[in-house]
N, CA, C and O atoms as a GROMACS GRO file, in nm:
protein
  288
    1SER      N    1  -0.253   2.006  -0.904
    1SER     CA    2  -0.270   1.861  -0.892
    1SER      C    3  -0.305   1.826  -0.749
    1SER      O    4  -0.264   1.895  -0.655
    2SER      N    5  -0.380   1.719  -0.732
    2SER     CA    6  -0.424   1.681  -0.598
    2SER      C    7  -0.310   1.617  -0.521
    2SER      O    8  -0.217   1.561  -0.580
    3PRO      N    9  -0.317   1.626  -0.389
    3PRO     CA   10  -0.210   1.568  -0.307
    3PRO      C   11  -0.207   1.416  -0.324
    3PRO      O   12  -0.309   1.354  -0.353
    4GLY      N   13  -0.091   1.359  -0.304
    4GLY     CA   14  -0.079   1.215  -0.317
    4GLY      C   15  -0.125   1.144  -0.192
    4GLY      O   16  -0.175   1.207  -0.098
    5LEU      N   17  -0.108   1.016  -0.192
    5LEU     CA   18  -0.145   0.934  -0.077
    5LEU      C   19  -0.023   0.913   0.011
    5LEU      O   20   0.091   0.931  -0.033
    6ARG      N   21  -0.048   0.874   0.134
    6ARG     CA   22   0.062   0.833   0.221
    6ARG      C   23   0.038   0.689   0.259
    6ARG      O   24  -0.066   0.654   0.315
    7VAL      N   25   0.135   0.605   0.228
    7VAL     CA   26   0.123   0.462   0.254
    7VAL      C   27   0.225   0.420   0.358
    7VAL      O   28   0.342   0.458   0.350
    8CYS      N   29   0.180   0.344   0.456
    8CYS     CA   30   0.270   0.293   0.559
    8CYS      C   31   0.242   0.145   0.578
    8CYS      O   32   0.128   0.106   0.602
    9VAL      N   33   0.344   0.064   0.569
    9VAL     CA   34   0.330  -0.080   0.593
    9VAL      C   35   0.398  -0.114   0.724
    9VAL      O   36   0.516  -0.083   0.744
   10ASP      N   37   0.325  -0.177   0.812
   10ASP     CA   38   0.383  -0.223   0.939
   10ASP      C   39   0.461  -0.350   0.909
   10ASP      O   40   0.404  -0.459   0.899
   11LEU      N   41   0.592  -0.336   0.896
   11LEU     CA   42   0.675  -0.450   0.857
   11LEU      C   43   0.687  -0.554   0.968
   11LEU      O   44   0.733  -0.666   0.942
   12ASN      N   45   0.648  -0.520   1.091
   12ASN     CA   46   0.642  -0.620   1.197
   12ASN      C   47   0.521  -0.711   1.180
   12ASN      O   48   0.524  -0.829   1.216
   13LEU      N   49   0.413  -0.655   1.124
   13LEU     CA   50   0.292  -0.733   1.098
   13LEU      C   51   0.302  -0.812   0.968
   13LEU      O   52   0.251  -0.923   0.958
   14CYS      N   53   0.369  -0.753   0.870
   14CYS     CA   54   0.377  -0.812   0.736
   14CYS      C   55   0.432  -0.954   0.741
   14CYS      O   56   0.537  -0.978   0.801
   15GLN      N   57   0.360  -1.047   0.678
   15GLN     CA   58   0.403  -1.186   0.674
   15GLN      C   59   0.446  -1.229   0.534
   15GLN      O   60   0.462  -1.348   0.507
   16ALA      N   61   0.465  -1.133   0.445
   16ALA     CA   62   0.510  -1.158   0.308
   16ALA      C   63   0.417  -1.250   0.229
   16ALA      O   64   0.462  -1.335   0.153
   17TYR      N   65   0.287  -1.232   0.249
   17TYR     CA   66   0.189  -1.306   0.167
   17TYR      C   67   0.188  -1.255   0.024
   17TYR      O   68   0.145  -1.325  -0.068
   18ALA      N   69   0.236  -1.132   0.005
   18ALA     CA   70   0.250  -1.070  -0.128
   18ALA      C   71   0.118  -1.040  -0.197
   18ALA      O   72   0.117  -1.017  -0.318
   19GLN      N   73   0.009  -1.041  -0.124
   19GLN     CA   74  -0.120  -1.008  -0.187
   19GLN      C   75  -0.119  -0.864  -0.239
   19GLN      O   76  -0.180  -0.835  -0.342
   20CYS      N   77  -0.049  -0.776  -0.169
   20CYS     CA   78  -0.041  -0.636  -0.214
   20CYS      C   79   0.033  -0.626  -0.347
   20CYS      O   80   0.003  -0.541  -0.430
   21CYS      N   81   0.131  -0.714  -0.366
   21CYS     CA   82   0.209  -0.712  -0.491
   21CYS      C   83   0.123  -0.751  -0.610
   21CYS      O   84   0.142  -0.700  -0.720
   22TYR      N   85   0.027  -0.842  -0.587
   22TYR     CA   86  -0.065  -0.880  -0.695
   22TYR      C   87  -0.169  -0.772  -0.717
   22TYR      O   88  -0.209  -0.746  -0.831
   23ALA      N   89  -0.213  -0.708  -0.609
   23ALA     CA   90  -0.319  -0.607  -0.618
   23ALA      C   91  -0.268  -0.477  -0.678
   23ALA      O   92  -0.341  -0.408  -0.750
   24ALA      N   93  -0.144  -0.442  -0.646
   24ALA     CA   94  -0.088  -0.314  -0.693
   24ALA      C   95   0.057  -0.330  -0.733
   24ALA      O   96   0.147  -0.275  -0.669
   25PRO      N   97   0.080  -0.406  -0.841
   25PRO     CA   98   0.219  -0.424  -0.887
   25PRO      C   99   0.277  -0.288  -0.924
   25PRO      O  100   0.207  -0.202  -0.978
   26GLY      N  101   0.405  -0.270  -0.896
   26GLY     CA  102   0.465  -0.141  -0.923
   26GLY      C  103   0.464  -0.051  -0.800
   26GLY      O  104   0.548   0.039  -0.788
   27HIS      N  105   0.371  -0.076  -0.709
   27HIS     CA  106   0.366   0.001  -0.585
   27HIS      C  107   0.419  -0.083  -0.468
   27HIS      O  108   0.471  -0.029  -0.370
   28PHE      N  109   0.402  -0.215  -0.479
   28PHE     CA  110   0.452  -0.307  -0.377
   28PHE      C  111   0.531  -0.417  -0.447
   28PHE      O  112   0.481  -0.480  -0.540
   29VAL      N  113   0.655  -0.439  -0.403
   29VAL     CA  114   0.740  -0.541  -0.464
   29VAL      C  115   0.808  -0.619  -0.354
   29VAL      O  116   0.865  -0.562  -0.261
   30LEU      N  117   0.801  -0.751  -0.364
   30LEU     CA  118   0.868  -0.836  -0.266
   30LEU      C  119   1.001  -0.881  -0.324
   30LEU      O  120   1.006  -0.941  -0.431
   31HIS      N  121   1.109  -0.852  -0.253
   31HIS     CA  122   1.242  -0.897  -0.294
   31HIS      C  123   1.280  -1.013  -0.204
   31HIS      O  124   1.285  -0.998  -0.082
   32GLY      N  125   1.306  -1.128  -0.264
   32GLY     CA  126   1.334  -1.245  -0.183
   32GLY      C  127   1.208  -1.289  -0.113
   32GLY      O  128   1.098  -1.270  -0.165
   33ARG      N  129   1.221  -1.348   0.004
   33ARG     CA  130   1.104  -1.400   0.074
   33ARG      C  131   1.047  -1.303   0.176
   33ARG      O  132   0.934  -1.319   0.222
   34GLU      N  133   1.127  -1.202   0.211
   34GLU     CA  134   1.080  -1.119   0.322
   34GLU      C  135   1.091  -0.970   0.303
   34GLU      O  136   1.026  -0.895   0.376
   35ALA      N  137   1.169  -0.923   0.208
   35ALA     CA  138   1.192  -0.779   0.197
   35ALA      C  139   1.088  -0.713   0.108
   35ALA      O  140   1.093  -0.724  -0.014
   36LEU      N  141   0.994  -0.644   0.171
   36LEU     CA  142   0.891  -0.573   0.095
   36LEU      C  143   0.936  -0.430   0.070
   36LEU      O  144   0.972  -0.358   0.163
   37PHE      N  145   0.933  -0.390  -0.055
   37PHE     CA  146   0.959  -0.252  -0.091
   37PHE      C  147   0.828  -0.194  -0.140
   37PHE      O  148   0.754  -0.258  -0.214
   38TYR      N  149   0.799  -0.071  -0.097
   38TYR     CA  150   0.673  -0.010  -0.140
   38TYR      C  151   0.691   0.140  -0.156
   38TYR      O  152   0.784   0.200  -0.103
   39ASP      N  153   0.601   0.198  -0.232
   39ASP     CA  154   0.602   0.342  -0.259
   39ASP      C  155   0.527   0.411  -0.145
   39ASP      O  156   0.405   0.395  -0.134
   40PRO      N  157   0.597   0.488  -0.060
   40PRO     CA  158   0.531   0.550   0.055
   40PRO      C  159   0.445   0.671   0.017
   40PRO      O  160   0.363   0.717   0.096
   41ALA      N  161   0.464   0.722  -0.105
   41ALA     CA  162   0.388   0.841  -0.146
   41ALA      C  163   0.342   0.832  -0.291
   41ALA      O  164   0.385   0.911  -0.375
   42PRO      N  165   0.254   0.735  -0.321
   42PRO     CA  166   0.206   0.723  -0.459
   42PRO      C  167   0.113   0.839  -0.494
   42PRO      O  168   0.057   0.904  -0.406
   43SER      N  169   0.098   0.864  -0.622
   43SER     CA  170   0.010   0.973  -0.665
   43SER      C  171  -0.135   0.932  -0.639
   43SER      O  172  -0.167   0.814  -0.625
   44SER      N  173  -0.221   1.032  -0.633
   44SER     CA  174  -0.362   1.004  -0.605
   44SER      C  175  -0.426   0.923  -0.718
   44SER      O  176  -0.531   0.862  -0.697
   45SER      N  177  -0.365   0.922  -0.835
   45SER     CA  178  -0.420   0.841  -0.946
   45SER      C  179  -0.406   0.692  -0.918
   45SER      O  180  -0.471   0.610  -0.983
   46ALA      N  181  -0.322   0.655  -0.821
   46ALA     CA  182  -0.302   0.514  -0.785
   46ALA      C  183  -0.400   0.470  -0.676
   46ALA      O  184  -0.391   0.357  -0.626
   47ARG      N  185  -0.492   0.558  -0.639
   47ARG     CA  186  -0.581   0.534  -0.525
   47ARG      C  187  -0.649   0.397  -0.529
   47ARG      O  188  -0.648   0.325  -0.430
   48LEU      N  189  -0.707   0.360  -0.643
   48LEU     CA  190  -0.779   0.232  -0.652
   48LEU      C  191  -0.689   0.112  -0.629
   48LEU      O  192  -0.724   0.020  -0.555
   49ALA      N  193  -0.573   0.114  -0.691
   49ALA     CA  194  -0.478   0.003  -0.676
   49ALA      C  195  -0.429  -0.007  -0.532
   49ALA      O  196  -0.418  -0.116  -0.477
   50ILE      N  197  -0.400   0.107  -0.471
   50ILE     CA  198  -0.350   0.109  -0.333
   50ILE      C  199  -0.458   0.059  -0.237
   50ILE      O  200  -0.429  -0.016  -0.144
   51GLU      N  201  -0.581   0.100  -0.262
   51GLU     CA  202  -0.693   0.057  -0.178
   51GLU      C  203  -0.715  -0.095  -0.194
   51GLU      O  204  -0.743  -0.165  -0.096
   52ARG      N  205  -0.701  -0.144  -0.317
   52ARG     CA  206  -0.712  -0.288  -0.342
   52ARG      C  207  -0.605  -0.362  -0.263
   52ARG      O  208  -0.632  -0.466  -0.202
   53ALA      N  209  -0.483  -0.309  -0.263
   53ALA     CA  210  -0.373  -0.371  -0.190
   53ALA      C  211  -0.402  -0.370  -0.040
   53ALA      O  212  -0.379  -0.470   0.028
   54ARG      N  213  -0.453  -0.258   0.010
   54ARG     CA  214  -0.482  -0.247   0.153
   54ARG      C  215  -0.582  -0.353   0.198
   54ARG      O  216  -0.561  -0.421   0.298
   55VAL      N  217  -0.691  -0.368   0.123
   55VAL     CA  218  -0.794  -0.463   0.165
   55VAL      C  219  -0.753  -0.608   0.139
   55VAL      O  220  -0.809  -0.699   0.199
   56SER      N  221  -0.656  -0.629   0.051
   56SER     CA  222  -0.614  -0.766   0.020
   56SER      C  223  -0.517  -0.822   0.124
   56SER      O  224  -0.493  -0.943   0.127
   57CYS      N  225  -0.461  -0.736   0.208
   57CYS     CA  226  -0.361  -0.781   0.305
   57CYS      C  227  -0.427  -0.864   0.415
   57CYS      O  228  -0.511  -0.814   0.489
   58PRO      N  229  -0.388  -0.994   0.426
   58PRO     CA  230  -0.452  -1.082   0.525
   58PRO      C  231  -0.423  -1.041   0.670
   58PRO      O  232  -0.500  -1.077   0.759
   59VAL      N  233  -0.315  -0.967   0.694
   59VAL     CA  234  -0.282  -0.928   0.831
   59VAL      C  235  -0.303  -0.779   0.855
   59VAL      O  236  -0.266  -0.726   0.960
   60GLN      N  237  -0.364  -0.710   0.756
   60GLN     CA  238  -0.396  -0.567   0.767
   60GLN      C  239  -0.275  -0.483   0.807
   60GLN      O  240  -0.283  -0.399   0.898
   61ALA      N  241  -0.164  -0.507   0.739
   61ALA     CA  242  -0.040  -0.435   0.770
   61ALA      C  243  -0.028  -0.302   0.696
   61ALA      O  244   0.062  -0.223   0.724
   62ILE      N  245  -0.119  -0.277   0.601
   62ILE     CA  246  -0.108  -0.157   0.518
   62ILE      C  247  -0.202  -0.048   0.566
   62ILE      O  248  -0.322  -0.069   0.579
   63ARG      N  249  -0.145   0.070   0.593
   63ARG     CA  250  -0.225   0.186   0.630
   63ARG      C  251  -0.214   0.288   0.519
   63ARG      O  252  -0.106   0.313   0.467
   64VAL      N  253  -0.326   0.348   0.483
   64VAL     CA  254  -0.327   0.449   0.377
   64VAL      C  255  -0.390   0.577   0.431
   64VAL      O  256  -0.500   0.575   0.485
   65GLU      N  257  -0.319   0.687   0.417
   65GLU     CA  258  -0.374   0.818   0.451
   65GLU      C  259  -0.401   0.891   0.320
   65GLU      O  260  -0.314   0.900   0.233
   66ASP      N  261  -0.520   0.942   0.308
   66ASP     CA  262  -0.560   1.012   0.187
   66ASP      C  263  -0.601   1.154   0.224
   66ASP      O  264  -0.714   1.176   0.267
   67PRO      N  265  -0.510   1.251   0.209
   67PRO     CA  266  -0.537   1.389   0.249
   67PRO      C  267  -0.664   1.445   0.185
   67PRO      O  268  -0.735   1.526   0.245
   68GLU      N  269  -0.692   1.401   0.063
   68GLU     CA  270  -0.808   1.452  -0.010
   68GLU      C  271  -0.939   1.409   0.055
   68GLU      O  272  -1.040   1.479   0.044
   69ARG      N  273  -0.938   1.294   0.121
   69ARG     CA  274  -1.063   1.239   0.174
   69ARG      C  275  -1.079   1.263   0.324
   69ARG      O  276  -1.178   1.221   0.383
   70GLN      N  277  -0.983   1.330   0.385
   70GLN     CA  278  -0.994   1.354   0.529
   70GLN      C  279  -1.096   1.463   0.556
   70GLN      O  280  -1.110   1.557   0.478
   71GLY      N  281  -1.165   1.448   0.666
   71GLY     CA  282  -1.265   1.547   0.703
   71GLY      C  283  -1.398   1.529   0.633
   71GLY      O  284  -1.485   1.616   0.642
   72ARG      N  285  -1.414   1.418   0.563
   72ARG     CA  286  -1.544   1.393   0.497
   72ARG      C  287  -1.629   1.302   0.579
   72ARG      O  288  -1.741   1.270   0.540
   0.00000   0.00000   0.00000
């Protein structure tokens, strides 16, 4: 199986707009008004949803590392 993704959210940048939660429900969940919980190592099958979440973030707080795509 292919390696998964590595997701990192800069919680200092995050303003809880929750756009990631709409783009990739199940991978990003907002508890209350400020506590974002996210999957730091989703499977590579979640790539599209995670990428959608990354680009939807108005403050660009989401970083995604994709071992499969490095070096291309």
